[in-house]
MARVO-46780 format. One line per field, with one value per residue: x, y, z of N, C-alpha, C in turn; residue number from 1. Coordinates in pm, 1 decimal. Layout:
BEGIN
n_c1 [X_...]
n_c2 [Y_...]
n_c3 [Z_...]
ca_c1 [X_...]
ca_c2 [Y_...]
ca_c3 [Z_...]
c_c1 [X_...]
c_c2 [Y_...]
c_c3 [Z_...]
i [NUM_...]
***
This chain:
BEGIN
n_c1 [370.1_115.1_65.6_-13.5_-314.7_-642.8_-731.7_-489.6_-365.8_-536.4_-481.2_-213.8_-238.7_-384.6_-198.3_56.5_3.2_-46.7_-235.4_-175.0_-190.7_-410.5_-357.2_-193.0_49.7_256.9_443.6_765.6_1009.5_1193.5_1245.7_1432.2_1559.0_1505.5_1293.6_1102.2_1055.0_947.9_712.3_583.0_550.1_373.5_148.5_84.4_48.5_-118.7_-329.2_-376.3_-297.1_-169.8_154.0_441.9_779.6_853.4_1097.7_1183.5_1339.4_1395.0_1447.5_1680.7_1648.9_1467.7_1251.3_910.6_607.9_407.0_71.6_-104.2_-339.0_-520.7_-561.6_-692.7_-984.1_-1012.0_-845.3_-985.7_-1224.0_-1118.5_-1037.6_-1223.8_-1413.5_-1265.6_-1136.1_-1125.1_-1368.0_-1240.0_-1010.1_-1078.9_-1043.4_-801.1_-838.6_-1040.1_-1158.1]
n_c2 [-573.4_-648.8_-858.1_-775.7_-749.2_-619.5_-801.7_-917.7_-686.6_-628.1_-846.7_-792.3_-551.0_-643.2_-819.5_-683.4_-414.6_-95.4_138.7_482.0_786.7_948.4_800.9_512.4_269.5_40.5_-235.5_-301.9_-410.1_-614.5_-581.1_-475.4_-145.7_-97.4_-276.3_-173.4_75.0_-15.8_-132.1_97.9_241.7_67.4_80.5_347.9_380.0_164.9_158.6_421.7_547.3_775.8_774.5_738.8_697.0_605.6_607.9_407.0_499.7_377.2_113.9_81.7_245.1_121.9_72.6_183.6_180.7_456.1_528.6_799.7_1009.1_1128.6_935.5_734.8_698.9_591.5_364.4_222.8_165.5_-8.5_-235.8_-308.9_-519.3_-744.4_-735.1_-863.9_-835.4_-785.3_-651.1_-417.0_-172.5_-76.0_49.7_228.4_548.2]
n_c3 [-1370.7_-1452.4_-1284.0_-1030.8_-877.1_-779.1_-580.4_-495.9_-400.5_-187.2_-17.4_37.4_177.4_401.1_513.6_529.5_555.5_711.6_887.4_861.2_989.6_784.4_567.0_421.6_501.6_329.9_391.6_274.9_337.0_269.5_4.6_-285.2_-374.1_-641.8_-690.2_-512.4_-631.7_-873.7_-777.6_-673.6_-912.2_-1040.9_-869.4_-905.1_-1187.8_-1275.7_-1085.3_-1025.8_-787.1_-551.4_-439.5_-222.6_-99.2_227.7_473.5_742.8_1014.6_1257.0_1211.6_1060.0_833.7_658.7_378.1_328.6_149.8_103.2_76.4_-17.7_158.7_-14.1_-203.6_-75.6_-88.4_-350.7_-330.7_-134.8_-274.7_-465.8_-319.2_-123.6_-139.2_-95.6_146.1_467.6_736.0_988.0_919.4_796.6_919.9_837.0_596.8_635.1_753.1]
ca_c1 [259.5_-10.7_48.3_-77.6_-458.1_-707.2_-731.7_-353.7_-344.6_-610.4_-403.9_-93.7_-282.7_-419.8_-79.2_168.7_-40.0_-77.6_-293.1_-83.0_-271.3_-524.2_-306.2_-162.3_184.3_275.6_580.3_844.4_1142.4_1283.7_1257.0_1538.1_1509.7_1452.2_1162.5_1010.8_1018.0_859.1_582.4_521.7_505.7_255.1_36.9_49.7_2.9_-230.0_-441.0_-388.2_-279.9_-56.8_240.6_579.3_858.1_887.8_1200.6_1164.9_1474.0_1416.1_1493.4_1785.7_1599.9_1398.8_1144.9_768.1_534.6_297.7_-37.8_-150.5_-479.3_-600.2_-587.9_-761.5_-1116.3_-992.0_-794.3_-1096.7_-1311.8_-1049.0_-1012.5_-1320.7_-1481.8_-1171.5_-1081.6_-1211.6_-1418.4_-1144.3_-901.4_-1133.4_-994.0_-683.1_-876.3_-1144.7_-1113.7]
ca_c2 [-484.6_-721.2_-959.3_-719.0_-729.7_-570.1_-907.0_-923.1_-564.3_-645.3_-938.5_-719.3_-457.9_-718.6_-881.1_-593.2_-276.5_-34.3_272.3_586.7_908.2_922.6_722.3_371.1_219.9_-98.1_-274.8_-361.8_-412.7_-711.6_-552.8_-383.9_-13.9_-113.2_-340.4_-78.1_171.7_-85.7_-143.0_230.7_270.2_-14.8_137.7_477.6_367.7_70.7_187.0_568.0_581.7_863.7_701.5_782.8_607.7_651.7_523.5_391.8_512.8_292.3_-19.9_92.3_315.1_30.1_145.7_150.6_258.7_531.0_568.9_927.5_1017.7_1164.0_813.8_634.1_660.1_504.4_237.6_155.0_110.9_-118.8_-356.5_-330.3_-649.0_-852.0_-716.2_-923.8_-732.7_-755.1_-569.3_-297.6_-51.4_-28.5_132.1_321.4_664.2]
ca_c3 [-1346.6_-1469.8_-1179.7_-912.6_-898.1_-657.6_-477.9_-442.6_-323.0_-61.7_67.3_78.9_281.3_522.4_571.7_554.1_553.7_840.8_877.5_907.0_980.5_695.8_455.1_447.4_474.2_288.3_424.1_166.4_397.2_207.7_-137.8_-328.9_-415.3_-777.4_-679.7_-447.7_-734.9_-966.1_-710.5_-671.2_-1048.8_-1066.2_-794.4_-964.2_-1326.4_-1290.2_-995.6_-1012.6_-646.2_-522.5_-346.5_-201.3_-13.4_362.3_533.4_886.5_1070.3_1374.6_1170.9_959.3_714.6_568.1_309.5_325.3_51.2_163.0_-11.8_35.8_199.3_-131.0_-279.7_5.8_-140.3_-465.8_-279.3_-67.5_-378.5_-532.4_-238.7_-15.5_-151.7_-64.6_281.0_569.8_828.8_1094.6_864.7_728.3_984.6_765.8_481.9_673.4_830.3]
c_c1 [126.9_-35.5_-20.4_-222.6_-518.4_-712.8_-593.8_-320.8_-416.3_-535.2_-277.8_-128.8_-313.2_-296.1_27.1_131.4_-64.9_-129.2_-191.4_-150.2_-392.4_-483.4_-276.5_-17.1_175.6_420.9_645.1_990.0_1240.6_1306.3_1374.7_1475.9_1444.4_1311.5_1059.6_964.2_925.0_719.2_510.7_470.5_379.7_133.7_-9.9_-11.9_-122.2_-352.2_-462.9_-381.5_-157.3_26.0_375.5_648.3_881.4_992.1_1184.5_1301.7_1500.1_1459.6_1589.6_1740.8_1539.5_1279.2_1005.6_707.3_420.4_197.0_-103.5_-299.8_-570.3_-640.4_-667.3_-903.1_-1106.1_-942.0_-906.2_-1191.3_-1249.1_-1050.8_-1123.0_-1392.3_-1394.8_-1111.0_-1177.7_-1251.7_-1317.6_-1030.3_-949.7_-1083.8_-873.6_-717.4_-986.4_-1087.4_-1135.0]
c_c2 [-560.1_-823.7_-905.5_-684.3_-667.3_-675.1_-918.7_-803.0_-572.9_-738.1_-871.9_-622.6_-532.7_-774.7_-782.0_-445.6_-225.0_107.0_372.0_720.6_877.4_845.8_580.0_342.9_75.0_-133.0_-344.8_-375.8_-504.0_-685.3_-460.9_-249.3_-21.3_-173.2_-249.9_25.2_109.6_-99.1_-8.3_267.9_192.0_43.3_269.2_463.1_281.1_110.9_336.9_614.6_671.4_799.8_770.8_680.3_676.6_554.9_524.7_389.4_420.2_150.7_-10.2_152.0_220.8_100.9_91.0_235.0_326.8_565.3_689.5_925.5_1051.9_1041.5_708.9_601.4_565.3_367.0_156.8_91.6_-9.8_-248.2_-393.7_-465.4_-765.2_-843.7_-778.4_-818.0_-691.0_-663.9_-441.3_-168.6_6.9_62.9_232.2_436.9_643.1]
c_c3 [-1354.9_-1359.7_-1054.4_-945.9_-772.4_-545.9_-413.7_-356.9_-188.6_33.4_120.3_191.7_410.9_590.8_614.0_548.1_693.9_816.3_932.2_882.4_893.0_570.4_498.6_414.2_428.9_313.0_305.2_210.8_324.2_58.9_-166.0_-365.6_-553.2_-772.7_-612.3_-549.8_-838.4_-905.9_-705.2_-810.0_-1083.3_-995.5_-856.9_-1103.6_-1337.4_-1209.0_-970.4_-866.9_-630.1_-411.8_-331.3_-112.6_119.8_416.1_684.2_953.5_1188.2_1338.4_1052.0_827.3_610.7_506.0_337.2_215.0_124.7_55.0_53.7_64.9_82.0_-213.3_-202.1_-43.5_-261.3_-422.5_-214.7_-169.6_-447.8_-451.7_-140.1_-22.1_-102.9_74.9_381.8_672.3_935.6_1048.8_798.7_792.3_911.2_648.5_513.1_755.0_978.3]
i [1_2_3_4_5_6_7_8_9_10_11_12_13_14_15_16_17_18_19_20_21_22_23_24_25_26_27_28_29_30_31_32_33_34_35_36_37_38_39_40_41_42_43_44_45_46_47_48_49_50_51_52_53_54_55_56_57_58_59_60_61_62_63_64_65_66_67_68_69_70_71_72_73_74_75_76_77_78_79_80_81_82_83_84_85_86_87_88_89_90_91_92_93]
***
């Protein structure tokens, strides 16, 4: 839990994040269910972000973490200093 920082979260969003409606998906295709749950717990406990698991059926039900639209203002405040301008669309409305 202590290893994930706002800077690390910003890099994760830039590399494996995708805007989805008014929320955000984080790709975790190579992670085990246990690790995905650990990541969700970290995002919820450490950063107070509302998250859930979305499974992408087109690629064998691989998981993605979804950060709900209600948490986007908080997420934006956490990472905005570390997101390069070309990637800000992922956290902006």
